[in-house]
C-alpha positions in Angstrom: 17.5 16.7 -33.3 14.5 14.4 -32.7 15.0 12.9 -36.0 18.7 12.3 -35.3 18.0 10.6 -31.9 15.3 8.4 -33.5 17.7 7.4 -36.2 20.4 6.5 -33.6 17.9 4.4 -31.6 16.8 2.6 -34.7 20.3 1.9 -35.8 21.3 0.5 -32.4 18.2 -1.7 -32.3 18.9 -3.0 -35.8 22.6 -3.5 -35.0 21.8 -5.5 -31.8 19.3 -7.6 -33.7 21.8 -8.2 -36.4 24.6 -9.2 -34.0 22.2 -11.4 -32.0 21.1 -13.1 -35.2 24.5 -13.3 -36.8 26.5 -14.2 -33.7 24.2 -16.0 -31.2 27.1 -17.9 -29.5 29.0 -14.7 -28.7 25.9 -13.1 -27.1 25.5 -16.2 -24.9 29.2 -15.9 -23.8 28.7 -12.2 -23.0 25.7 -12.9 -20.9 27.5 -15.7 -19.0 30.5 -13.5 -18.3 28.2 -10.8 -17.0 26.5 -13.2 -14.6 29.9 -14.5 -13.3 31.2 -11.0 -12.8 28.0 -10.1 -10.8 28.3 -13.3 -8.6 32.1 -12.6 -7.9 31.3 -9.1 -6.9 28.6 -10.3 -4.4 31.0 -12.8 -2.9 33.8 -10.3 -2.6 31.6 -8.1 -0.4 30.1 -10.8 1.8 31.7 -11.6 5.2 34.0 -14.6 5.2 33.3 -17.4 7.6 36.0 -18.3 10.2 36.9 -21.9 10.3 36.8 -23.6 13.8 35.4 -20.4 15.3 33.6 -22.4 18.1 36.8 -24.3 19.0 38.8 -21.0 19.2 36.2 -19.4 21.5 36.2 -22.5 23.7 40.0 -22.5 24.0 40.0 -18.8 24.9 37.4 -19.3 27.6 39.4 -22.2 29.1 42.6 -20.1 29.1 40.8 -17.3 30.8 39.5 -19.7 33.5 43.1 -21.0 34.1 44.5 -17.4 34.4 41.7 -16.3 36.8 42.8 -16.4 40.5 40.0 -16.5 43.0 40.0 -14.5 46.3 40.9 -17.6 48.4 44.1 -18.3 46.4 45.0 -14.6 46.5 44.6 -14.5 50.3 46.9 -17.6 50.6 49.5 -16.0 48.4 49.4 -12.8 50.4 49.8 -14.8 53.7 52.8 -16.6 52.3 54.4 -13.3 51.2 53.8 -11.7 54.5 55.1 -14.7 56.4 58.3 -14.9 54.4 58.9 -11.2 54.9 58.2 -11.6 58.7 60.7 -14.5 59.0 63.4 -12.5 57.2 62.9 -9.4 59.3 62.8 -11.5 62.5 66.0 -13.3 61.5 67.8 -10.0 60.9 66.4 -8.1 63.9 66.3 -10.6 66.8 70.2 -10.7 67.2 70.1 -6.9 67.8 67.4 -7.3 70.4 69.2 -10.1 72.2 72.3 -8.0 72.3 70.6 -5.5 74.7 68.9 -8.1 76.9 70.6 -9.6 80.0 71.9 -13.1 79.2 70.2 -16.1 80.6 71.9 -17.9 83.4 70.8 -21.3 82.1 69.4 -23.9 84.3 67.4 -27.0 83.5 64.8 -29.0 85.4 67.3 -31.6 86.7 70.8 -31.3 88.2 74.0 -31.7 86.2 77.4 -32.5 87.5 80.1 -29.8 87.7 82.9 -30.3 85.3 86.4 -29.0 84.8 87.8 -27.3 81.7 88.4 -30.7 80.1 84.9 -31.9 80.8 85.7 -34.3 83.7 83.3 -34.6 86.6 84.4 -32.8 89.8 84.4 -34.7 93.1 84.2 -32.8 96.4 87.1 -34.6 98.2 89.6 -34.1 95.4 88.4 -30.6 94.7 88.9 -29.4 98.3 92.4 -30.9 98.3 93.5 -28.5 95.6 91.5 -25.4 96.5 92.0 -23.2 99.5 89.5 -21.5 101.7 87.7 -18.5 100.2 88.6 -19.8 96.8 86.3 -19.0 93.9 87.1 -21.0 90.8 85.2 -21.6 87.6 83.6 -24.9 86.6 81.1 -25.9 83.9 77.6 -25.5 85.3 74.1 -25.7 84.0 73.9 -25.6 80.2 77.6 -25.4 80.1 77.7 -21.9 81.6 80.8 -20.9 83.5 79.9 -21.1 87.2 81.9 -20.3 90.3 82.4 -22.9 93.0 82.9 -21.2 96.3 85.0 -22.7 99.2 84.1 -21.2 102.5 86.5 -20.3 105.3 85.9 -23.6 107.1 87.0 -25.5 103.9 83.5 -26.6 103.0 81.7 -26.0 99.8 79.1 -23.2 99.6 75.5 -24.3 99.0 75.2 -22.2 95.9 77.3 -21.4 92.8 77.4 -18.1 90.9 77.0 -17.9 87.2 80.0 -16.0 85.9 78.1 -14.3 83.0 77.8 -10.5 83.5 74.2 -9.3 83.4 75.2 -6.2 81.4 76.4 -7.5 78.1 77.4 -11.1 78.7 81.1 -11.0 79.5 82.6 -13.6 81.8 83.3 -11.8 85.1 86.6 -12.7 86.9 87.1 -12.9 90.6 89.5 -10.4 92.1 90.9 -11.7 95.4 92.8 -8.5 96.3 89.6 -6.5 95.9 87.4 -9.2 97.3 84.8 -8.8 94.5 84.0 -9.8 91.0 85.1 -7.1 88.5 84.0 -7.1 84.9 86.7 -5.9 82.5 84.3 -5.0 79.7 82.4 -2.1 81.1 83.4 -1.9 84.8 80.5 -3.7 86.5 81.3 -5.0 90.0 79.7 -7.6 92.2 80.0 -8.5 95.8 81.3 -12.0 96.9 77.7 -13.1 96.9 77.2 -11.9 93.3 75.1 -8.8 94.3 75.7 -5.7 92.2 77.9 -3.1 93.9 78.6 -1.0 90.7 76.9 -0.6 87.4 76.1 -0.7 84.6 75.1 -4.3 85.4 71.3 -4.1 86.2 71.0 -7.5 87.9 73.0 -9.7 90.3 74.8 -12.8 89.1 72.5 -15.8 88.7 72.4 -18.5 91.4 72.5 -22.3 91.1 72.2 -24.8 93.9 75.4 -26.7 94.7 75.1 -30.1 96.3 77.1 -33.3 96.6 75.8 -36.6 95.4 76.2 -39.9 97.2 79.2 -40.8 95.1 80.9 -37.5 95.9 80.1 -35.7 92.6 79.5 -31.9 92.8 76.0 -31.3 91.4 74.5 -28.0 90.1 70.7 -27.6 90.0 68.3 -24.8 89.2 67.7 -22.1 91.8 64.0 -21.3 91.7 63.5 -20.0 95.2 63.6 -16.3 96.3 66.9 -14.6 95.6 68.3 -14.0 99.2 70.2 -11.0 98.0 67.2 -9.1 96.6 64.3 -10.8 98.4 62.7 -11.1 94.9 61.9 -13.9 92.5 64.9 -15.0 90.5 65.2 -13.1 87.3 66.9 -16.0 85.4 63.8 -18.3 85.6 
């Protein structure tokens, strides 16, 4: 066996020497191919470089800064959201609240002339010619509210007018001459000739307004801000 192995080694060495001597150019090509194969293998397993890697990282950082919202902006956005919701809820809820509150009797800082249904000014002389004693008729009063003008028994005009808006739910209360009182047809509230409550469910008397006569004879309504002579309390409509 040792002799056989020695013979094979000797034959291989002689054969390689023979090939190298007989075909030197082929051996050079084989060596070059081996070198190229080794270099290609090394490049195949080396990490590839990413072109424009710095530019990509910069772009990503800039995008992240744009998407980031700081705490101040977040608070402002929350306030806008809460404010919008509050306005919406108030717009839907306030009409229901106003429905259960007694209506305002109106009244501005200065006086305004009483007007008829057509919007014409009312003058005392002509008014008394067409209205009898103890008459209570409607006119346009402060803020356009329906207001009763009262003619006394001596055919003079009462110094106050009565707002005709019911203090329960806002119906216009008519005057009932046979019953000598104001009677609301909506829910049965009743008021005395002075506007004081004589039967509920109205919680408050009819609002008062001063009634005076200007130098030119016009009937003038103005705000009643003094004590209510029927309740001896401050006027609820101011």
